[in-house]
N, C-alpha and C positions, 0 to 999 in steps of 0.2 A: 480575429484581427492577428496579423502574424505575429510571430514571434521574432525577435530581435529588432522590432520596428520602433521601439522606444528607446532614446538613449538615456541611461540612469546617472553616470557620474563617473569623473575620473576619479582613478586611485593610486595607480602607481608609476612613477615612471622609471624604466630601465633600462635606457637604452648604453649601448658599449660603444663610445666613438672614438676611432685611430686617427681621423681626419682633423688634427687641432689647425686652425682654432674654429672648426665648423659645430655651431650650437649641437649641444647634447641635451636637448630639452626634449624630452617625449612623456606622455601620460599613458598608464596602463587605465582602460575604461572597461565599465562593465555595462554592457546594452542589456537589460532585463526584461522580462517577459513582462506584459504589463499586470500591475498588482489587482487585487482581487476588486479593489474601488474603482477601477478604470472602466470606461471613461467617464464615469460620475465624478463628480469632486471628491477628493481624500481628505480627510481630515488633516489640520494641522498638528503637527506633533507639538509637544510642550518643551520649550526651549529652558536650558538654566539660567540663572540671574538675570542679568538686566537685557539679555538678548533677546529680539525678536524673531522668531522663525519665519522664514519665507514660506509663501505659498507653496505646496507641494507640485514640483516640477521633475521631468525625468532626471534632469542632470543636477538633482542637489536635494535628496533626501537621507543620505546617510550622514553620521558624524565620525570624527575622529577624536578619542579621548587625548592620546597622545603618539609624539612621533619622535623616536630617538633613534640616532644613527652612529655607529662607530666605525671608523675607518681607519685601517692598518696601512700605510704605504710603505714598500722597502724597495728602494735602489728603482723606482718608478714601477713597481707591481702595487695595485690599488686592491683591497680586499675590504669591502662594504657590509656591513651587519645591520640591517634596519630591523627595529623593534616598534610595531605600532598597536594601537587597540580602536577598532571600528564599532560602531554601536548603531544598530538600527531603531530608530525611534518610534518606528510606524507601527500600525495596529496589522499589517501585513507582512509576510517573509519576502525576501528580494533573491531572486535567482536569476542568473543569464548568462551571457556570454562576455567573455573577458578578451578584450584586444589592447594589445601593447604595441604602440606607434613605435618604430624603430627609424633614426634617423638615416639621412642617405648615407651609404657606403659604411652603414656600421657593421662590425663583426663580435658575435656574442661567442664569448670565450667559456662562461661556466654557469649560465643561467638554468635555473632549477626553479620551477614554481610548486609551491605546495599550500594547499586550502585545507585548515582545521588537520595538519597532520599527515594528510591523503594526497600522493602524489597527481598531479594532473598533466595530461597530455597537450602539449601545444602544436601548432600547423603555422608554416610559416605562408604569410600572403604576399604575393611580390608587390610592387610599389602600384602597378594599374589596377589590382584585384582591392588593395587596402583603400586607394583612391576612391574606388566605387563604392566600398564598403561606408566610408566616411560621407561623401555625399548623400548617399542613399538616407543614411540617420539623420543630415544635416535638411534634406528635403521634408522627411516624414514628420519631424517633430518641430520644424522651424526655430531651431538651434545651431548658432554657428559656431559653437564653441570648438568644433572639430576639425575648423578648416585650418588650425595652426599646424596641423598634422597630414595637410592635402597632400604632400610630395613625399610622403614616407611610406615604407614596407612595414609590416607589422606582423606581430604574433597572437593567433588566437588560441582561445582555451575557453572549456566549459568552467562554470564555476557553480561550486555548490550553495544551498541558499542559505541566507542570514535569519533567524527567527525573529520575530517581535519583540522589541523591548531588550534584546541580548546582544552582547560585546564579544568580540572576537579577537584575540591576540594573534598578530601576523608576524612572523619573524622570517626573514630571508637574508640569504650570503651571495655577493657574486662578486667576481674578480675579474680586472680589466688591466690592461696595460696603456700606461699613461706616455703620452708623445710629448714633445716639447716644441716651441717656436721660438727664435732670437733669445735661447739659453733659460725659458721659462717653461715649466712643467705647469699643467694646468688640471685641475680636478674639478668637477661639477656634480652636484647632486642635487634634484629637482624638489624643491618645496614649495613651489607655487600652487597652494592647494584652494586658493581664495575663491575659485569659481564654484566650489564642490562640496566643502565641507559646512553643514549646516549650521554651524556655531563654531567660535574661536575654540581652538585646541587648549587644554589646561596646561601644557607643555610641549616645547620644541627644543631639542637641544642635537648638536652635531661637533661629536668630539673627533678629532683627525691625530693621529700618531706618527711622525714622519721620521725616518731611519735611512740614511746613506752613507755609503763608502766614501763617496766625496762631500766636502764640506757643504753644509746647507748655508745659503747665501739669504736674499731675500725672501719674505714671506707676507703676503698681501692677500685679503680678500676685497675685491670689488663689489660684493654683495651685501657684506654684513659686518657689524661692527665684534670683531673677533678677539678673543685673550690670548696671545702667544707666549708661551714658557718654551726658552732655549735652554735644554738638559745640558747640551753640549755641542760643539760645532757639528756633530752628525746625527744629532737627535733634536727634534722640535715638536711640541704638541701645542694644538691650536683647538679653541673651544669657543661653543657658540651656543646661547641658551636663554630662553624666552619663555613667559609664560602669559595665557589667555591671550593667545595672537592667531590672528589666521594668515599663514605666510603668503607673502605675496611676490614672491620670487624667488629663483633658485641659488643656491649657495655655491660661490665660485670662490676657489682658491687657486694662489699662485704659489710657487717657489722656484728658487735657482739655486744652481749648483756651480761650485767652481773654486778656484784657489784666489781667483783676482777680485779687488773690488768692484763689486756688482753695479752697472749702470744700466737700467732697462727703461726705456720707451716706448709709449704707447700714445698712438694719437687717433682722432677723429675730427674729418671736414665733409659737411653737406654742401658742396658748392650749388645747391639748386635753393637753398634757403633766402627768401627773398628778403627778409627782415635782416638777419646776420649769418654770414656765410662764411665768417673766420674760423679758424679751425681750432681745435681742444686738444691740449696734449696732459700727460702724466710720465713724470719721472719717479722711477724706486732707484734710491741709493742706499747701498749697505757698505760699511767697511770691509776689507779683505778680513781672512779668519784670522791672520796672524797680528791683528790690529792692535790686539792687548801687549804685545811686546814692544810696543812703540808707543803707548799711550803717553798723554802729556801729564807732568807734575802740575797739579792744580793747588789753589787754596779755598777752601769751605770756609763761611763766616754764618755760623747759626744765631740766628737773631730769636731770641723766646720771649714772647710775653709771659710773663709770670704775676699779673695782677690777679687780685683777689677772685676777679669772674672765671680764673682759670681753675681753681680750686677744685679738687674731686678727681673722678675718673679721667677726665680729659687729660688734666696736668700729669697724671701718671701716665698714659701713654704718649704723650708729648716726652717726658723723659725718656721712656724706652725707646721711642723713635731715635733721639738723639746719640742714644746709646748704641743703637744699630749702626748708624752713621760712622759712629766714631770707631766702630768695630770694623767697618768697613773701608778705612780709607787707603790707599794706595801707600808705599812705603815712602815715594818721593812726596806725597802731599806735605800741606800744612792746614793747620785749621786754627779758629778762635771761636767761642761762645761768646755772647752778648745777652745777658737777661736783662728784661726792664719790666718796671712798673712805675711805683713813684719816682724813683730813681734807676742807675744803671749800675749795673754789677758785673764786669766780666770776668771771663775766667783767666786771661792774662792779659798784659799789656800790649804784646805784639803777638802776630803769629808765630803758633807753635808747631814743631816738626811731629808726624804721627806716630812717633815713639812715644810720645806725651800722652795717648789717646786711651790708656789705662786711668791714669791718674785724672784726667779729663772726667772718665763715667763717674767716678767715686765723686769728684766733685758735683756732677750732675743729680746723683741720688740724695745730696744733701739740700737740692734746692726745696723750696716752698713758695705757695701762692699766695699773695698777698699784695695791699697797694693799688694805686691807681696805673694808668695808662700813658706813658710818655714815647710816643712813637717818634715824634721827629728827632729826638736826642739819641735814640737808640739808633737810628739809621745814619745819624751823622757820625757817632762813634765806629760804626761798621766801616763807613766810607774812608774814615783815617786810616784803617788797616789795609786799603786796597793800593795796588801799586800796578805797572802797564807791563811788569815781567812775565807774570805767569795768570792764566785764564782763572777767574775768580769768579765764585757762585756762592750769592748771598741767598741762603733760606731764610725766609722771615715769616713767623707764625706767629697770628695774632687772634683774639676772639672777640676783640671790642674796638669802640672808637675812640681816637684819642681825646683822653679828659684832662691831660697834665702837660705845660708848657705850652708849646705851639698846637693849636688845636684844631685850625683850619686847615682843609685837606691840600688846597692846592699850595699854600706856603710851603706844607711839608714835601709836596712835591717839587717844588722850585728848589726848595733847600737841599733834597739830597742830588736833585740834576747838579747843582754848581758844584757840589763836594766830591761825588762820584767819579772815577776813572773811566773810561771809553771800553775798557774789555771787563767791566764787571756785567754778570747777567743774574737777574733778581728774578726770584721765583718765589711768589706770594702764597701763604696758605689761610684762608679764612676759615675760621672754626665758628660753626653755630652762625645765626643769624642777626648777631649783634655786631656785625662790621661794616667797614666803609668799602663797599662794591669799586666806589669810583676811585677810592686812593689806592686800593691792591691791585685793581686792573690799570690803573694809569700806571702807577711803578712799574710794575712788570711788562706792559707794552713798551713805554718809554727807555727799558735797561734789558732788550733782547730776551724776556723771560718768558714767564706765563704765571697765571693765576688758578689755582684750583680751591674749591670748597669742600669744608667736610661737615657735613648736615649733621643735626642732632641723630645721635643711634649708629651714625658710620664710627668706624674705627680708626682715629687718628693714626696710631703706630702703624698700621695697615697701609694706609694713604702713601703718608710720608716715607715709609721704609721702602715701598715699590717703587717709589718715585726716584730716591735716590740711588735705589738699583739701577736703573736706566742711565742716568748721567754720571756715574762713577768713575767712568773710563773716556774721557774725550778724547779722541783721535786727531780732529779737523777743527779750525776755529775759525771764524771770520770767513765763512764761506761766499764766494760769487759765482752767479754761471752766465758763460758768455756764449750766444748763439749765433755770433759771426755777423753774416749781414741779415739774418731772418729777423723780421719785426715780431718781438714777444711782447705781451702786457699783461697785465690782471694776473701778476704770478703769486700765489698763496703756498705755504705763510710768507711774510714779509715784515722784516727782514729772514733772511733763511737763519734757522738754528744752528748750533753745533753739531757735528757729527760725533756719536759716541760709537765704542764699540758694543757688539752685541745688539744695536738698535738699528732703525732705518729711517731715512725721510721719504716724505709722499709727498711730490711738490707736482701742483696743478697751474696751468695757465692758459691763454690762447695766442695764436700764432695767426699771421697773414701769409697767404700764397702758400707756401712749403717746398719740399724738395728733400736732396741730401744734403745735410748739413754736419758741419763740425761744431760739436759743443766743447766748451772748455771749463772744467771745473778750477778753480782755485781756492787755496785756503793757508791757513797759518799753523805749522809745526813747532813749537816754541816761536822764536822770534823769524823762523826761516819760511818763506811761501813757498807752497807746492804747489804744482800744476798737473792736471790729469785731463788728455784730452782723446775725445770717444768720436770717431771719425764714421762717415757714413752713416749719421743718424737720420731715419727717413721720417718727415714730417708729409702726412699725407696730403694730396692734392684732392680725393676722393674718397669715400669711403662707402662701399656696399657690402649688404650681407647682414648677418643678423648675429655677430659677435656680443653677447650680452655685457662685455666687459668695456669693449668701444663704446657701444651705444651709453653706457653709464657715464661716460667723462662729462659730457655737458652738464649732466645733474649733479655730479660729484663736483665740477668746478663752481656752479650756479650755488650750491651749497654752501661752501666754504667763502663766495663773494658775499653771499647775503648776511652769513655770520658777521663777516668783518664789519659791513656795513651797520648792521645792528649796534655793535659795539662802538661804531664811530659816533651815531646816533645819540646812544647812552653817555658816552664818555664827553664829547664835543657839543653838544645839541645837534637839534633836527635842520636840514636845511630841504628845500625843495627838489634840488638835484639829487640828493640822496635817497630820499622816498620817492622818487621818480623811479630809479634804479630798482629799488627793493619790490617795487608792485611789479614793474616788467617782468623781472626775473621770476618772480613768484608765481604769476599767471602763466608764463611759458614754462616753466619747468616744474610746476603742482607742488611747489613748497610754501606751506601755510607759514605766516608769519603774523605778528599783531595787528598788519596792516593790510591784511589779505584774509581776513578769518572770514569773510564772504565767501571764499571757495568752497567752504561746506555747510552755508548756509542759504546763500542766494543765486541766482543765476549769474553763468560767468559773464563778465563783461569783455567780450571779446572785442579785438582792433584795438589800434593804438590809440584813437581819440577816446575811448571808454577808459582805457587805463590812464590816461592823462587826468580825465576827470576823477577817477576815483583818488590818485596822488594827489590831486588839489585838495580834496575833500579831507584826505588824512592830514595834511600838512596843515591846513587851516584850524582842525580838531587839535593838533598838538600844540599848536601858538596860544589856543584858549585855555588849555589845560594848566593846571599848577605843576611846578617842577616835580617831577617824580622822586620820590626817598631813596636814597644811596643805599640804606640798612632795611633789616626786616626780611621776613621769610621770603616776600615778593621779589623785592631787589636781589636777594642773594640767588633765586630760583632761576630771575632771569639772566643775571651774571651768568650763572652757570650753563644755561642753555645755550646762549648764545656763544660763549666760549665753545661749547662742544661741537656748535656750526661749524665756526671760524676754523678748528681743528679737524673737522670729519675726515675719515679716511674711507668713507664708502658713503653715498647717497643716503639722507636720513629717511626712513620708514615713514608711509601714513598713516595716521591714527586711523582706528576701525570706523571711526566717522566719517573722516575725508576719503576712504578707499572705497565708499559706497560711491562717490560721484567722482573721483579722479582716479584715473587708472594711466600707469607707465607702461608703454609698449614700446620696447627698443629704445631709441632715443626721442621717442616722442611722448608727449602728455596729452592726455584727452579729458574731457570733463564733460559730466552731462550735464547738457544745458537745452531745456525745452525737448526731453526726451530723445536727445540724439548726442552720441558721443562724438564731441567736436576736438579737431584736433587745435590746439592752443596756438599754432602759427597762422591758423586759418585768419584771415583777413573780410568781414563780412563788409559787402558793399565795395570792395577793390578786388576781389576775386571771384571769377563765376566756376562753377561747379560742373562736372562731367558726372552724370547721372547715371546709377546703374540700378537696376531694378534687383531686390532679394530674391535669391534663390533661381536668377534667370543664368542663362548659358553664359554671358559676360561675365557673371559676378563669379561663376566659378573659374572659369578661363584667367580671367584677371587674377584671382588668388590663387592658381597655379603657376602663373609667369612672375609674381614676386611674393616672397615669404613674407616680407614687411608688411604688404597689403593684407595677406592672408591674416598675419595678426591681428590686425586692425580690424579688418570686416568680424574676427571672432567675438568682438567687444558686445555685439548685438545687431539686432535688427535693422537700425539707424545709425549709421556712420560717417563722418566726414573726415577724410585723412588727405593731407597734403602730400605728396611723393614725387619729386623729381619737379618741382614747379608746378603740378598738375593737382589740382581739388578735386578728390572722388568723392562722391555723394552717393551712399548706399539709401534707397530709399524704398517704399512699399513693394511687397511682391504685387506683380501684374501691372505695375505702373505703366504707362507708356512712354518710353524712353529714347533715345537715338542711339543707334551701333556705336560702342566705345572701340576706340583703335586699342588694341592689345599690344602693349609694349612685349619685344621678345625677351623668349625665356633667359634670365641672370642667373649664370652659375659662378659662386662665389669663387675667386682664385684661395689657393692656400695661404697666402699671405694676407696679413691685415692690412696692407696698403695696396691701393692698384696700383701707385705709382712703379713699384719695383718688387718682385718676388724676392721672399726672404728665405733664404736656406733654412730647411727645418732638421733639428736635432732629433732622430728617433732611435729606439733601442738598435744595439749592434745586430741583434738576431730577432728581425720581427716574427720569423715563426715560434718563438718562444712563447708568444702570447696564446697560441692555440696549446701549447703544451701544459698551461696550469691546468684546462679540464680535464688532462690526463694525468696528473700527479697526485701522489698519495698522500703528499703534504696536508695536515689540517687545514682546512680555512680558515682564516684569522692569524695563522700563522705567518712567518716572513719565508718567502720562497728564495728570494735573493733575484730575480728574474725582472728584466726591465718590464713596466707596463704601461698602458695605454692612456687617453685621455678622458676627461669627463665623463661620469656615469650617474646615473641617479635612478633610484627608485623614489617615486613620490607618490604618496597616498593622498586619494581625496576621498573617495566614497567607496565602497564595497568592494575592494578585491583583496585577495587573501594571498601571502604566498609564505613558504616554509623552506628556507634553503640551511641545511645542517649539515657539520661534516661526514656524520655517520651515513648521511642520505647521499652526500656528494660521493660516497665510494661506489653507489649505483653506476655512476657514469663511468667507473671502471670496467662494468659488466660487457660482455660481447655483445654488440648490436646496439648499444646505448646512444642514443642521439641528443646531443647537449640540447637540443630545443624539445624534448619530449620525455618523459618519464613515466614508463608503464608501472601500473599498481601491482 
């Protein structure tokens, strides 16, 4: 049996892409020599915890313990450090050839590969040679996973063996120049190891440190829920961390530079979609860097529950949180504090200036928890303090149900609505499980605020202090967007919240038609209306290509809408139309909800008629059920989860269970139904399929003509995918099928929209990208050079590299090739 005849697994994506926004997704792959038990059945390794190991397969035999990534970006120069541990759970060692697919047009600047501390020589395979290699592997082992790289050249290297039951730590570093489009700089790191790691990783983390001479503006991840810390205008830290997870998507991060208010538009539209061909858009809106100098004077009203149930650690944390807020008032702010239990105890009879904050802190220290809970009276006392002159933020914190005075939740809501002024923003914090989620969520929703839940064991002081930091400096209130003659709808969040210094708004919605549009943003600064105009905003008529962020827009919008609809049912009651929408969106975009749990337990009901049947059954089931409790652990968890969906800044990830039968590929969702990966936009009975035999010439030619089809075909041997209005069905190898008309090969334009090319912002001197490999400055330190876009080493199964500064000095030696390292 020939060497290189069997694919083993994907291990490390490391492409360096200069042509933004072209996808920078590529994996390193080990093609091993056949194991000693081949071709006989190899024993299944023992997997940890509750995980079941799959049968031994060439593509899935190694596991990754952890995958930690550190990134330093200075003036568009990105240096990425990767730290991974690979484990071979088998009774045989793994040795083979490493192939590293490179995206079209990729330029490697300082990629060096090390295996167990030893340098490894690499050679370049041009696109045609790489394609032949990929196709040979796919044909020999009948595994289509490599099809997603079919149009890419590659680097090839020999890999030392991994002994059985041993693990190896792999470290590598690489540098790249990040380019920009529409003033957005993009960084990509590959984390999609789902197909290749034998079991979930213990931990995955990506930390990004960004520094720039020009002020940093919007910071956004379209792929992951990240924590953003703004050290100052020129320095931002971004972090993502998760445990016991199989990563299913690449890490994508955007940031923008400039002195003006940031306004960034991204759009996606598939005009061939026979069910819903309207477009999707996302707006990133960030105040200008000097916004703090013109922040609005605000009123802060702190309403604190000091009933007996608050006694203990959580009341101490609440006191510390209140003192933090008082310490961080702006000089022009006013404040007051109202505490409540059986009775009401205000700090003062009227709003007090920020200069009184120290005395108020002393007063807070003297509080104690005792008595019952009169929420109605506390809120009415707060309403008396408000007026229409200044932005007013009411922070309401409670850990219990109303037990004193008016105890009916709806009556409390009505009473506060009548008493409160229109400019008030109410932010509710529920502490523990004994809170009325209906009351808190309805109050927040009705008064342009938000509700948060601090679960037992969580630190109340940290949650409240972090929240206040975000809203401490309002710069624009009562926001409205005008899209001119463009028809837009289903915009979330709705209504638009206030805009605060050092923060940003992520707005998503739908649109019809498209074209070049002038968008106008209006808002209030004190009593004056301010207007900002953004001309020539392109709402795409048609998107093609594989930009992962644009492809993610439909699912992000669907996540927010489903969260909004679930909240609507919980607060207003269920109705057939709302449940219809949830079921349809859930199936189309692969978002599991309480009404569509069958996505992971039963065959998928494809088609409009089946979805309507499911929605009807769910509605009848809800009508027959007793009214759900508004308090308790289940109610609080439900409120928190649905609130997170409604405010999501990235599409929610699938659970490990759901990921086994639901796959997201670009803008499409596939569900495993009757052993076939089926596009959820496919309509059985209404759409005929064009059949393609697995591993046939048409199969490979069609994959090369469209990257979107290649990505879909890579799911497995049986696939149905709808593309440009045509349903393609991959059937068993050797099947007698008609010849398929192959569409002409499509090459994506450099612009995100096909309607109009958008000028790119690139480093002033692109030659500086090459000079990184020649620099004597240590990798990991800022070189001050502008740098490239999206780069990624992703580890999946057995490949190792080690790139450190002391070894990078070898690149300075005469005759050194950046793609090969001599021992």
